[in-house]
All heavy atoms as a GROMACS GRO file, in nm:
protein
  576
    1MET      N    1   0.083  -0.120   0.000
    1MET     CA    2   0.000   0.000   0.000
    1MET      C    3   0.086   0.125   0.000
    1MET      O    4   0.041   0.228  -0.041
    1MET     CB    5  -0.092   0.002   0.122
    1MET     CG    6  -0.206  -0.096   0.119
    1MET     SD    7  -0.317  -0.081  -0.021
    1MET     CE    8  -0.379   0.083  -0.007
    2GLY      N    9   0.206   0.120   0.053
    2GLY     CA   10   0.290   0.239   0.059
    2GLY      C   11   0.298   0.294   0.198
    2GLY      O   12   0.233   0.247   0.291
    3ASP      N   13   0.379   0.397   0.210
    3ASP     CA   14   0.400   0.460   0.340
    3ASP      C   15   0.290   0.560   0.370
    3ASP      O   16   0.224   0.612   0.281
    3ASP     CB   17   0.534   0.534   0.340
    3ASP     CG   18   0.653   0.441   0.331
    3ASP    OD1   19   0.637   0.322   0.363
    3ASP    OD2   20   0.760   0.487   0.292
    4VAL      N   21   0.276   0.586   0.500
    4VAL     CA   22   0.192   0.697   0.545
    4VAL      C   23   0.283   0.795   0.617
    4VAL      O   24   0.386   0.756   0.674
    4VAL     CB   25   0.076   0.651   0.637
    4VAL    CG1   26  -0.025   0.570   0.559
    4VAL    CG2   27   0.127   0.573   0.755
    5PRO      N   28   0.249   0.922   0.616
    5PRO     CA   29   0.336   1.021   0.679
    5PRO      C   30   0.344   1.003   0.830
    5PRO      O   31   0.244   0.968   0.894
    5PRO     CB   32   0.267   1.154   0.646
    5PRO     CG   33   0.168   1.125   0.540
    5PRO     CD   34   0.134   0.980   0.550
    6PRO      N   35   0.461   1.029   0.886
    6PRO     CA   36   0.470   1.028   1.032
    6PRO      C   37   0.397   1.149   1.088
    6PRO      O   38   0.380   1.250   1.019
    6PRO     CB   39   0.620   1.037   1.058
    6PRO     CG   40   0.676   1.104   0.938
    6PRO     CD   41   0.587   1.062   0.823
    7ALA      N   42   0.354   1.139   1.211
    7ALA     CA   43   0.285   1.251   1.273
    7ALA      C   44   0.304   1.246   1.423
    7ALA      O   45   0.310   1.139   1.483
    7ALA     CB   46   0.135   1.247   1.241
    8TYR      N   47   0.312   1.363   1.482
    8TYR     CA   48   0.313   1.375   1.627
    8TYR      C   49   0.168   1.395   1.669
    8TYR      O   50   0.103   1.489   1.627
    8TYR     CB   51   0.398   1.494   1.672
    8TYR     CG   52   0.386   1.520   1.820
    8TYR    CD1   53   0.458   1.444   1.910
    8TYR    CD2   54   0.300   1.617   1.868
    8TYR    CE1   55   0.446   1.465   2.047
    8TYR    CE2   56   0.287   1.639   2.003
    8TYR     CZ   57   0.361   1.563   2.092
    8TYR     OH   58   0.347   1.584   2.227
    9MET      N   59   0.119   1.306   1.751
    9MET     CA   60  -0.019   1.315   1.798
    9MET      C   61  -0.016   1.326   1.950
    9MET      O   62   0.041   1.240   2.016
    9MET     CB   63  -0.098   1.190   1.758
    9MET     CG   64  -0.099   1.158   1.610
    9MET     SD   65  -0.194   1.271   1.510
    9MET     CE   66  -0.358   1.242   1.571
   10PRO      N   67  -0.076   1.430   2.006
   10PRO     CA   68  -0.082   1.439   2.152
   10PRO      C   69  -0.154   1.317   2.209
   10PRO      O   70  -0.255   1.273   2.155
   10PRO     CB   71  -0.161   1.566   2.179
   10PRO     CG   72  -0.175   1.634   2.048
   10PRO     CD   73  -0.143   1.538   1.940
   11GLY      N   74  -0.101   1.260   2.313
   11GLY     CA   75  -0.159   1.138   2.368
   11GLY      C   76  -0.233   1.157   2.498
   11GLY      O   77  -0.265   1.059   2.565
   12ASP      N   78  -0.262   1.279   2.535
   12ASP     CA   79  -0.327   1.306   2.663
   12ASP      C   80  -0.463   1.239   2.677
   12ASP      O   81  -0.498   1.190   2.784
   12ASP     CB   82  -0.342   1.456   2.686
   12ASP     CG   83  -0.209   1.528   2.689
   12ASP    OD1   84  -0.105   1.460   2.705
   12ASP    OD2   85  -0.207   1.651   2.673
   13ASP      N   86  -0.540   1.236   2.570
   13ASP     CA   87  -0.675   1.182   2.575
   13ASP      C   88  -0.686   1.044   2.512
   13ASP      O   89  -0.795   0.991   2.497
   13ASP     CB   90  -0.773   1.276   2.504
   13ASP     CG   91  -0.781   1.412   2.571
   13ASP    OD1   92  -0.761   1.419   2.693
   13ASP    OD2   93  -0.807   1.512   2.500
   14VAL      N   94  -0.574   0.986   2.474
   14VAL     CA   95  -0.574   0.858   2.405
   14VAL      C   96  -0.545   0.747   2.505
   14VAL      O   97  -0.445   0.750   2.574
   14VAL     CB   98  -0.469   0.858   2.292
   14VAL    CG1   99  -0.463   0.723   2.226
   14VAL    CG2  100  -0.500   0.966   2.190
   15GLU      N  101  -0.635   0.650   2.508
   15GLU     CA  102  -0.618   0.540   2.604
   15GLU      C  103  -0.586   0.407   2.538
   15GLU      O  104  -0.540   0.316   2.605
   15GLU     CB  105  -0.743   0.528   2.690
   15GLU     CG  106  -0.766   0.650   2.778
   15GLU     CD  107  -0.886   0.635   2.870
   15GLU    OE1  108  -0.936   0.522   2.886
   15GLU    OE2  109  -0.928   0.737   2.924
   16THR      N  110  -0.611   0.394   2.409
   16THR     CA  111  -0.590   0.266   2.342
   16THR      C  112  -0.522   0.288   2.206
   16THR      O  113  -0.530   0.397   2.150
   16THR     CB  114  -0.724   0.193   2.318
   16THR    OG1  115  -0.800   0.270   2.222
   16THR    CG2  116  -0.802   0.175   2.446
   17PRO      N  117  -0.459   0.183   2.153
   17PRO     CA  118  -0.404   0.194   2.017
   17PRO      C  119  -0.513   0.227   1.914
   17PRO      O  120  -0.488   0.301   1.819
   17PRO     CB  121  -0.344   0.056   1.991
   17PRO     CG  122  -0.312   0.004   2.127
   17PRO     CD  123  -0.421   0.057   2.216
   18TYR      N  124  -0.633   0.174   1.934
   18TYR     CA  125  -0.745   0.205   1.845
   18TYR      C  126  -0.769   0.356   1.839
   18TYR      O  127  -0.782   0.414   1.732
   18TYR     CB  128  -0.871   0.133   1.891
   18TYR     CG  129  -0.993   0.165   1.807
   18TYR    CD1  130  -1.024   0.087   1.697
   18TYR    CD2  131  -1.074   0.273   1.836
   18TYR    CE1  132  -1.134   0.116   1.617
   18TYR    CE2  133  -1.184   0.304   1.757
   18TYR     CZ  134  -1.213   0.225   1.648
   18TYR     OH  135  -1.321   0.256   1.568
   19GLU      N  136  -0.776   0.419   1.956
   19GLU     CA  137  -0.800   0.564   1.962
   19GLU      C  138  -0.687   0.642   1.895
   19GLU      O  139  -0.712   0.743   1.829
   19GLU     CB  140  -0.820   0.609   2.106
   19GLU     CG  141  -0.949   0.561   2.167
   19GLU     CD  142  -0.962   0.598   2.314
   19GLU    OE1  143  -0.868   0.659   2.371
   19GLU    OE2  144  -1.064   0.565   2.374
   20ALA      N  145  -0.564   0.596   1.913
   20ALA     CA  146  -0.450   0.664   1.852
   20ALA      C  147  -0.457   0.657   1.700
   20ALA      O  148  -0.442   0.759   1.631
   20ALA     CB  149  -0.319   0.603   1.902
   21LEU      N  150  -0.481   0.538   1.646
   21LEU     CA  151  -0.489   0.524   1.501
   21LEU      C  152  -0.611   0.594   1.445
   21LEU      O  153  -0.603   0.659   1.340
   21LEU     CB  154  -0.489   0.376   1.461
   21LEU     CG  155  -0.490   0.349   1.310
   21LEU    CD1  156  -0.368   0.414   1.242
   21LEU    CD2  157  -0.492   0.199   1.283
   22ASP      N  158  -0.722   0.588   1.514
   22ASP     CA  159  -0.843   0.657   1.469
   22ASP      C  160  -0.820   0.808   1.463
   22ASP      O  161  -0.862   0.874   1.368
   22ASP     CB  162  -0.959   0.622   1.563
   22ASP     CG  163  -1.092   0.671   1.511
   22ASP    OD1  164  -1.120   0.651   1.391
   22ASP    OD2  165  -1.168   0.729   1.591
   23GLY      N  166  -0.751   0.862   1.562
   23GLY     CA  167  -0.720   1.005   1.562
   23GLY      C  168  -0.626   1.043   1.449
   23GLY      O  169  -0.642   1.147   1.385
   24TYR      N  170  -0.527   0.957   1.424
   24TYR     CA  171  -0.434   0.980   1.313
   24TYR      C  172  -0.509   0.982   1.180
   24TYR      O  173  -0.492   1.073   1.099
   24TYR     CB  174  -0.327   0.871   1.312
   24TYR     CG  175  -0.237   0.876   1.193
   24TYR    CD1  176  -0.124   0.957   1.192
   24TYR    CD2  177  -0.264   0.799   1.080
   24TYR    CE1  178  -0.041   0.962   1.081
   24TYR    CE2  179  -0.181   0.803   0.969
   24TYR     CZ  180  -0.069   0.885   0.970
   24TYR     OH  181   0.011   0.890   0.860
   25ILE      N  182  -0.593   0.883   1.159
   25ILE     CA  183  -0.669   0.875   1.034
   25ILE      C  184  -0.757   0.999   1.019
   25ILE      O  185  -0.764   1.058   0.911
   25ILE     CB  186  -0.752   0.746   1.028
   25ILE    CG1  187  -0.660   0.624   1.018
   25ILE    CG2  188  -0.850   0.748   0.911
   25ILE    CD1  189  -0.730   0.491   1.038
   26GLY      N  190  -0.823   1.039   1.125
   26GLY     CA  191  -0.910   1.157   1.119
   26GLY      C  192  -0.834   1.284   1.084
   26GLY      O  193  -0.878   1.363   1.000
   27ALA      N  194  -0.717   1.303   1.146
   27ALA     CA  195  -0.637   1.422   1.118
   27ALA      C  196  -0.586   1.421   0.974
   27ALA      O  197  -0.588   1.525   0.906
   27ALA     CB  198  -0.520   1.431   1.217
   28MET      N  199  -0.542   1.306   0.927
   28MET     CA  200  -0.493   1.296   0.790
   28MET      C  201  -0.608   1.310   0.689
   28MET      O  202  -0.589   1.368   0.582
   28MET     CB  203  -0.419   1.164   0.768
   28MET     CG  204  -0.287   1.156   0.838
   28MET     SD  205  -0.168   1.273   0.769
   28MET     CE  206  -0.034   1.254   0.886
   29ASP      N  207  -0.725   1.261   0.724
   29ASP     CA  208  -0.842   1.277   0.636
   29ASP      C  209  -0.874   1.425   0.614
   29ASP      O  210  -0.914   1.465   0.504
   29ASP     CB  211  -0.965   1.206   0.692
   29ASP     CG  212  -0.972   1.060   0.653
   29ASP    OD1  213  -0.911   1.020   0.552
   29ASP    OD2  214  -1.042   0.984   0.724
   30GLU      N  215  -0.858   1.506   0.718
   30GLU     CA  216  -0.881   1.650   0.703
   30GLU      C  217  -0.784   1.709   0.601
   30GLU      O  218  -0.823   1.790   0.518
   30GLU     CB  219  -0.865   1.722   0.837
   30GLU     CG  220  -0.975   1.692   0.936
   30GLU     CD  221  -0.954   1.763   1.068
   30GLU    OE1  222  -0.868   1.854   1.077
   30GLU    OE2  223  -1.024   1.728   1.165
   31TRP      N  224  -0.658   1.666   0.608
   31TRP     CA  225  -0.558   1.713   0.512
   31TRP      C  226  -0.596   1.668   0.371
   31TRP      O  227  -0.589   1.746   0.276
   31TRP     CB  228  -0.420   1.660   0.550
   31TRP     CG  229  -0.309   1.714   0.467
   31TRP    CD1  230  -0.231   1.823   0.494
   31TRP    CD2  231  -0.264   1.665   0.339
   31TRP    NE1  232  -0.140   1.843   0.394
   31TRP    CE2  233  -0.158   1.747   0.296
   31TRP    CE3  234  -0.302   1.559   0.258
   31TRP    CZ2  235  -0.092   1.727   0.176
   31TRP    CZ3  236  -0.236   1.539   0.138
   31TRP    CH2  237  -0.132   1.622   0.098
   32VAL      N  238  -0.635   1.542   0.356
   32VAL     CA  239  -0.672   1.487   0.226
   32VAL      C  240  -0.787   1.568   0.165
   32VAL      O  241  -0.781   1.607   0.048
   32VAL     CB  242  -0.709   1.338   0.237
   32VAL    CG1  243  -0.780   1.288   0.112
   32VAL    CG2  244  -0.584   1.254   0.265
   33GLU      N  245  -0.889   1.594   0.242
   33GLU     CA  246  -1.004   1.668   0.190
   33GLU      C  247  -0.966   1.810   0.148
   33GLU      O  248  -1.010   1.859   0.044
   33GLU     CB  249  -1.120   1.670   0.290
   33GLU     CG  250  -1.189   1.536   0.301
   33GLU     CD  251  -1.236   1.482   0.166
   33GLU    OE1  252  -1.301   1.555   0.088
   33GLU    OE2  253  -1.206   1.365   0.136
   34ALA      N  254  -0.885   1.876   0.229
   34ALA     CA  255  -0.841   2.012   0.194
   34ALA      C  256  -0.757   2.010   0.067
   34ALA      O  257  -0.775   2.094  -0.022
   34ALA     CB  258  -0.763   2.074   0.310
   35ALA      N  259  -0.665   1.915   0.057
   35ALA     CA  260  -0.579   1.906  -0.061
   35ALA      C  261  -0.661   1.874  -0.186
   35ALA      O  262  -0.633   1.928  -0.294
   35ALA     CB  263  -0.470   1.801  -0.039
   36ARG      N  264  -0.759   1.789  -0.174
   36ARG     CA  265  -0.845   1.756  -0.288
   36ARG      C  266  -0.917   1.880  -0.340
   36ARG      O  267  -0.938   1.895  -0.460
   36ARG     CB  268  -0.950   1.653  -0.248
   36ARG     CG  269  -0.902   1.512  -0.247
   36ARG     CD  270  -1.014   1.417  -0.209
   36ARG     NE  271  -0.966   1.280  -0.209
   36ARG     CZ  272  -1.012   1.184  -0.131
   36ARG    NH1  273  -1.107   1.210  -0.043
   36ARG    NH2  274  -0.962   1.063  -0.139
   37GLN      N  275  -0.956   1.966  -0.248
   37GLN     CA  276  -1.034   2.085  -0.285
   37GLN      C  277  -0.948   2.208  -0.311
   37GLN      O  278  -1.001   2.314  -0.341
   37GLN     CB  279  -1.133   2.115  -0.172
   37GLN     CG  280  -1.233   2.004  -0.151
   37GLN     CD  281  -1.319   2.026  -0.027
   37GLN    OE1  282  -1.328   2.137   0.025
   37GLN    NE2  283  -1.383   1.921   0.020
   38GLY      N  284  -0.817   2.194  -0.298
   38GLY     CA  285  -0.728   2.306  -0.323
   38GLY      C  286  -0.731   2.410  -0.212
   38GLY      O  287  -0.693   2.525  -0.234
   39LYS      N  288  -0.774   2.370  -0.094
   39LYS     CA  289  -0.779   2.462   0.020
   39LYS      C  290  -0.647   2.461   0.095
   39LYS      O  291  -0.564   2.372   0.079
   39LYS     CB  292  -0.893   2.422   0.114
   39LYS     CG  293  -1.030   2.436   0.053
   39LYS     CD  294  -1.137   2.400   0.153
   39LYS     CE  295  -1.275   2.418   0.092
   39LYS     NZ  296  -1.380   2.378   0.187
   40SER      N  297  -0.628   2.560   0.181
   40SER     CA  298  -0.506   2.570   0.260
   40SER      C  299  -0.498   2.456   0.361
   40SER      O  300  -0.598   2.418   0.423
   40SER     CB  301  -0.503   2.703   0.336
   40SER     OG  302  -0.393   2.706   0.425
   41VAL      N  303  -0.378   2.403   0.378
   41VAL     CA  304  -0.353   2.300   0.479
   41VAL      C  305  -0.264   2.355   0.590
   41VAL      O  306  -0.215   2.280   0.674
   41VAL     CB  307  -0.290   2.174   0.416
   41VAL    CG1  308  -0.386   2.109   0.318
   41VAL    CG2  309  -0.158   2.206   0.348
   42ALA      N  310  -0.245   2.486   0.592
   42ALA     CA  311  -0.151   2.549   0.685
   42ALA      C  312  -0.184   2.520   0.831
   42ALA      O  313  -0.093   2.509   0.913
   42ALA     CB  314  -0.148   2.700   0.660
   43LYS      N  315  -0.309   2.508   0.866
   43LYS     CA  316  -0.347   2.485   1.005
   43LYS      C  317  -0.382   2.340   1.034
   43LYS      O  318  -0.433   2.309   1.141
   43LYS     CB  319  -0.463   2.576   1.043
   43LYS     CG  320  -0.423   2.723   1.041
   43LYS     CD  321  -0.531   2.812   1.095
   43LYS     CE  322  -0.480   2.956   1.092
   43LYS     NZ  323  -0.572   3.047   1.158
   44LEU      N  324  -0.351   2.253   0.939
   44LEU     CA  325  -0.379   2.111   0.956
   44LEU      C  326  -0.250   2.037   0.990
   44LEU      O  327  -0.142   2.094   0.988
   44LEU     CB  328  -0.441   2.054   0.829
   44LEU     CG  329  -0.572   2.118   0.786
   44LEU    CD1  330  -0.620   2.058   0.655
   44LEU    CD2  331  -0.678   2.103   0.893
   45ILE      N  332  -0.263   1.910   1.019
   45ILE     CA  333  -0.147   1.828   1.050
   45ILE      C  334  -0.047   1.838   0.934
   45ILE      O  335  -0.087   1.834   0.818
   45ILE     CB  336  -0.191   1.682   1.076
   45ILE    CG1  337  -0.081   1.604   1.142
   45ILE    CG2  338  -0.242   1.615   0.951
   45ILE    CD1  339  -0.126   1.473   1.204
   46PRO      N  340   0.081   1.856   0.964
   46PRO     CA  341   0.177   1.870   0.854
   46PRO      C  342   0.203   1.737   0.783
   46PRO      O  343   0.217   1.634   0.846
   46PRO     CB  344   0.304   1.919   0.924
   46PRO     CG  345   0.286   1.895   1.068
   46PRO     CD  346   0.140   1.876   1.095
   47VAL      N  347   0.203   1.745   0.652
   47VAL     CA  348   0.235   1.631   0.566
   47VAL      C  349   0.344   1.680   0.472
   47VAL      O  350   0.330   1.786   0.411
   47VAL     CB  351   0.110   1.582   0.489
   47VAL    CG1  352   0.146   1.471   0.393
   47VAL    CG2  353   0.002   1.537   0.586
   48ASN      N  354   0.452   1.606   0.461
   48ASN     CA  355   0.570   1.652   0.389
   48ASN      C  356   0.564   1.624   0.239
   48ASN      O  357   0.659   1.574   0.181
   48ASN     CB  358   0.695   1.589   0.451
   48ASN     CG  359   0.820   1.664   0.411
   48ASN    OD1  360   0.816   1.780   0.374
   48ASN    ND2  361   0.933   1.594   0.415
   49VAL      N  362   0.451   1.655   0.178
   49VAL     CA  363   0.436   1.651   0.033
   49VAL      C  364   0.346   1.769  -0.006
   49VAL      O  365   0.271   1.820   0.077
   49VAL     CB  366   0.372   1.518  -0.018
   49VAL    CG1  367   0.463   1.400   0.010
   49VAL    CG2  368   0.235   1.497   0.038
   50PRO      N  369   0.354   1.813  -0.131
   50PRO     CA  370   0.265   1.921  -0.173
   50PRO      C  371   0.118   1.882  -0.158
   50PRO      O  372   0.080   1.768  -0.185
   50PRO     CB  373   0.302   1.942  -0.321
   50PRO     CG  374   0.442   1.890  -0.333
   50PRO     CD  375   0.449   1.775  -0.236
   51ALA      N  376   0.040   1.977  -0.114
   51ALA     CA  377  -0.105   1.955  -0.096
   51ALA      C  378  -0.174   1.972  -0.231
   51ALA      O  379  -0.220   2.080  -0.266
   51ALA     CB  380  -0.161   2.053   0.006
   52ASN      N  381  -0.180   1.864  -0.306
   52ASN     CA  382  -0.247   1.867  -0.436
   52ASN      C  383  -0.335   1.743  -0.449
   52ASN      O  384  -0.323   1.650  -0.371
   52ASN     CB  385  -0.145   1.878  -0.550
   52ASN     CG  386  -0.048   1.763  -0.553
   52ASN    OD1  387  -0.087   1.646  -0.541
   52ASN    ND2  388   0.081   1.792  -0.571
   53PRO      N  389  -0.427   1.745  -0.545
   53PRO     CA  390  -0.520   1.632  -0.558
   53PRO      C  391  -0.452   1.497  -0.578
   53PRO      O  392  -0.499   1.396  -0.525
   53PRO     CB  393  -0.605   1.671  -0.679
   53PRO     CG  394  -0.603   1.820  -0.680
   53PRO     CD  395  -0.464   1.856  -0.634
   54ALA      N  396  -0.342   1.491  -0.651
   54ALA     CA  397  -0.275   1.362  -0.675
   54ALA      C  398  -0.222   1.304  -0.544
   54ALA      O  399  -0.242   1.185  -0.515
   54ALA     CB  400  -0.162   1.380  -0.775
   55ASN      N  401  -0.156   1.386  -0.463
   55ASN     CA  402  -0.106   1.337  -0.335
   55ASN      C  403  -0.219   1.305  -0.239
   55ASN      O  404  -0.210   1.211  -0.160
   55ASN     CB  405  -0.010   1.439  -0.273
   55ASN     CG  406   0.123   1.442  -0.344
   55ASN    OD1  407   0.167   1.343  -0.400
   55ASN    ND2  408   0.189   1.557  -0.342
   56ALA      N  409  -0.327   1.382  -0.248
   56ALA     CA  410  -0.444   1.355  -0.164
   56ALA      C  411  -0.503   1.219  -0.196
   56ALA      O  412  -0.540   1.143  -0.106
   56ALA     CB  413  -0.549   1.465  -0.181
   57GLU      N  414  -0.510   1.184  -0.324
   57GLU     CA  415  -0.565   1.054  -0.363
   57GLU      C  416  -0.478   0.939  -0.315
   57GLU      O  417  -0.529   0.838  -0.267
   57GLU     CB  418  -0.585   1.048  -0.514
   57GLU     CG  419  -0.695   1.138  -0.567
   57GLU     CD  420  -0.828   1.118  -0.495
   57GLU    OE1  421  -0.872   1.003  -0.478
   57GLU    OE2  422  -0.888   1.219  -0.455
   58MET      N  423  -0.346   0.955  -0.327
   58MET     CA  424  -0.257   0.849  -0.280
   58MET      C  425  -0.270   0.828  -0.130
   58MET      O  426  -0.283   0.715  -0.083
   58MET     CB  427  -0.112   0.881  -0.318
   58MET     CG  428  -0.084   0.860  -0.466
   58MET     SD  429   0.091   0.869  -0.507
   58MET     CE  430   0.121   1.044  -0.489
   59LEU      N  431  -0.266   0.938  -0.054
   59LEU     CA  432  -0.278   0.926   0.091
   59LEU      C  433  -0.417   0.879   0.129
   59LEU      O  434  -0.433   0.796   0.219
   59LEU     CB  435  -0.246   1.059   0.158
   59LEU     CG  436  -0.256   1.062   0.311
   59LEU    CD1  437  -0.174   0.952   0.376
   59LEU    CD2  438  -0.216   1.199   0.364
   60GLY      N  439  -0.518   0.926   0.061
   60GLY     CA  440  -0.655   0.884   0.089
   60GLY      C  441  -0.673   0.734   0.075
   60GLY      O  442  -0.741   0.670   0.156
   61GLY      N  443  -0.611   0.674  -0.026
   61GLY     CA  444  -0.619   0.530  -0.045
   61GLY      C  445  -0.552   0.454   0.069
   61GLY      O  446  -0.603   0.351   0.115
   62ARG      N  447  -0.441   0.504   0.114
   62ARG     CA  448  -0.371   0.440   0.226
   62ARG      C  449  -0.451   0.451   0.355
   62ARG      O  450  -0.457   0.357   0.435
   62ARG     CB  451  -0.233   0.501   0.240
   62ARG     CG  452  -0.145   0.467   0.122
   62ARG     CD  453  -0.012   0.538   0.125
   62ARG     NE  454   0.063   0.500   0.006
   62ARG     CZ  455   0.127   0.586  -0.069
   62ARG    NH1  456   0.127   0.714  -0.040
   62ARG    NH2  457   0.193   0.545  -0.176
   63LEU      N  458  -0.511   0.568   0.375
   63LEU     CA  459  -0.593   0.587   0.495
   63LEU      C  460  -0.716   0.497   0.492
   63LEU      O  461  -0.757   0.443   0.596
   63LEU     CB  462  -0.634   0.733   0.509
   63LEU     CG  463  -0.521   0.832   0.533
   63LEU    CD1  464  -0.574   0.974   0.528
   63LEU    CD2  465  -0.449   0.804   0.665
   64LYS      N  466  -0.774   0.480   0.374
   64LYS     CA  467  -0.890   0.392   0.361
   64LYS      C  468  -0.852   0.249   0.400
   64LYS      O  469  -0.927   0.181   0.470
   64LYS     CB  470  -0.944   0.396   0.218
   64LYS     CG  471  -1.065   0.310   0.196
   64LYS     CD  472  -1.116   0.321   0.054
   64LYS     CE  473  -1.237   0.229   0.038
   64LYS     NZ  474  -1.290   0.230  -0.096
   65PHE      N  475  -0.735   0.203   0.356
   65PHE     CA  476  -0.688   0.070   0.392
   65PHE      C  477  -0.673   0.058   0.544
   65PHE      O  478  -0.719  -0.040   0.604
   65PHE     CB  479  -0.554   0.042   0.323
   65PHE     CG  480  -0.493  -0.089   0.366
   65PHE    CD1  481  -0.534  -0.207   0.306
   65PHE    CD2  482  -0.396  -0.094   0.463
   65PHE    CE1  483  -0.479  -0.329   0.345
   65PHE    CE2  484  -0.340  -0.214   0.503
   65PHE     CZ  485  -0.382  -0.332   0.444
   66LEU      N  486  -0.609   0.157   0.606
   66LEU     CA  487  -0.594   0.154   0.752
   66LEU      C  488  -0.730   0.150   0.821
   66LEU      O  489  -0.750   0.075   0.917
   66LEU     CB  490  -0.516   0.276   0.800
   66LEU     CG  491  -0.368   0.281   0.767
   66LEU    CD1  492  -0.310   0.414   0.811
   66LEU    CD2  493  -0.294   0.165   0.831
   67ASP      N  494  -0.822   0.233   0.772
   67ASP     CA  495  -0.954   0.243   0.834
   67ASP      C  496  -1.034   0.114   0.819
   67ASP      O  497  -1.103   0.072   0.912
   67ASP     CB  498  -1.029   0.360   0.772
   67ASP     CG  499  -1.156   0.394   0.847
   67ASP    OD1  500  -1.152   0.400   0.972
   67ASP    OD2  501  -1.260   0.416   0.782
   68GLU      N  502  -1.026   0.052   0.704
   68GLU     CA  503  -1.108  -0.067   0.678
   68GLU      C  504  -1.043  -0.198   0.721
   68GLU      O  505  -1.114  -0.291   0.759
   68GLU     CB  506  -1.141  -0.074   0.528
   68GLU     CG  507  -1.232   0.037   0.482
   68GLU     CD  508  -1.260   0.034   0.334
   68GLU    OE1  509  -1.202  -0.051   0.260
   68GLU    OE2  510  -1.339   0.118   0.288
   69LYS      N  511  -0.910  -0.208   0.714
   69LYS     CA  512  -0.844  -0.336   0.738
   69LYS      C  513  -0.770  -0.344   0.872
   69LYS      O  514  -0.762  -0.451   0.931
   69LYS     CB  515  -0.745  -0.367   0.626
   69LYS     CG  516  -0.807  -0.368   0.488
   69LYS     CD  517  -0.905  -0.481   0.472
   69LYS     CE  518  -0.958  -0.486   0.328
   69LYS     NZ  519  -1.061  -0.582   0.309
   70ILE      N  520  -0.712  -0.235   0.916
   70ILE     CA  521  -0.630  -0.239   1.038
   70ILE      C  522  -0.707  -0.193   1.161
   70ILE      O  523  -0.702  -0.257   1.265
   70ILE     CB  524  -0.502  -0.153   1.018
   70ILE    CG1  525  -0.424  -0.197   0.894
   70ILE    CG2  526  -0.416  -0.157   1.145
   70ILE    CD1  527  -0.380  -0.342   0.895
   71LEU      N  528  -0.777  -0.083   1.149
   71LEU     CA  529  -0.851  -0.028   1.265
   71LEU      C  530  -0.946  -0.129   1.328
   71LEU      O  531  -0.948  -0.143   1.449
   71LEU     CB  532  -0.922   0.101   1.224
   71LEU     CG  533  -0.968   0.193   1.336
   71LEU    CD1  534  -0.851   0.237   1.423
   71LEU    CD2  535  -1.038   0.313   1.278
   72PRO      N  536  -1.022  -0.206   1.249
   72PRO     CA  537  -1.112  -0.304   1.310
   72PRO      C  538  -1.038  -0.409   1.393
   72PRO      O  539  -1.093  -0.461   1.491
   72PRO     CB  540  -1.182  -0.369   1.191
   72PRO     CG  541  -1.178  -0.267   1.084
   72PRO     CD  542  -1.045  -0.196   1.103
   73LEU      N  543  -0.914  -0.441   1.357
   73LEU     CA  544  -0.838  -0.539   1.434
   73LEU      C  545  -0.802  -0.488   1.574
   73LEU      O  546  -0.779  -0.566   1.664
   73LEU     CB  547  -0.709  -0.575   1.359
   73LEU     CG  548  -0.726  -0.639   1.222
   73LEU    CD1  549  -0.591  -0.656   1.155
   73LEU    CD2  550  -0.800  -0.770   1.232
   74LEU      N  551  -0.798  -0.355   1.588
   74LEU     CA  552  -0.761  -0.294   1.716
   74LEU      C  553  -0.879  -0.277   1.810
   74LEU      O  554  -0.859  -0.245   1.927
   74LEU     CB  555  -0.694  -0.160   1.692
   74LEU     CG  556  -0.564  -0.163   1.612
   74LEU    CD1  557  -0.515  -0.022   1.587
   74LEU    CD2  558  -0.459  -0.247   1.683
   75GLU      N  559  -1.000  -0.298   1.761
   75GLU     CA  560  -1.120  -0.283   1.844
   75GLU      C  561  -1.130  -0.390   1.951
   75GLU      O  562  -1.197  -0.372   2.050
   75GLU     CB  563  -1.246  -0.285   1.758
   75GLU     CG  564  -1.268  -0.157   1.683
   75GLU     CD  565  -1.399  -0.158   1.607
   75GLU    OE1  566  -1.412  -0.240   1.515
   75GLU    OE2  567  -1.487  -0.078   1.642
   76LYS      N  568  -1.066  -0.501   1.931
   76LYS     CA  569  -1.079  -0.615   2.021
   76LYS      C  570  -1.017  -0.592   2.154
   76LYS      O  571  -0.933  -0.524   2.183
   76LYS     CB  572  -1.020  -0.740   1.957
   76LYS     CG  573  -1.095  -0.776   1.831
   76LYS     CD  574  -1.031  -0.895   1.763
   76LYS     CE  575  -1.109  -0.927   1.637
   76LYS     NZ  576  -1.056  -1.034   1.562
   0.00000   0.00000   0.00000
C-alpha cells in the first residue's frame, strides 16, 4: 500500500491503540479533503508533500486501507 506520513499526535486523551490510530486517520483525512479541494492545509497536520489532488488521492487510499483493514483489528 505504501508509506503513510509520520505525525506527532498528543496522547493526553488517548487510552488505546485504536483511539491513537483513529485520531491519526481523522487528522490525515482533514488534510486529504483540503488538498483535494485546493484549500489551505496550513493549520492542519503537517504532511511533507505538496497539498495537491494527486497526493491527496494516494494518501486517501492508504488511509482507507488503515480504516477498513487495520482499525477493526484494534477494536478487540
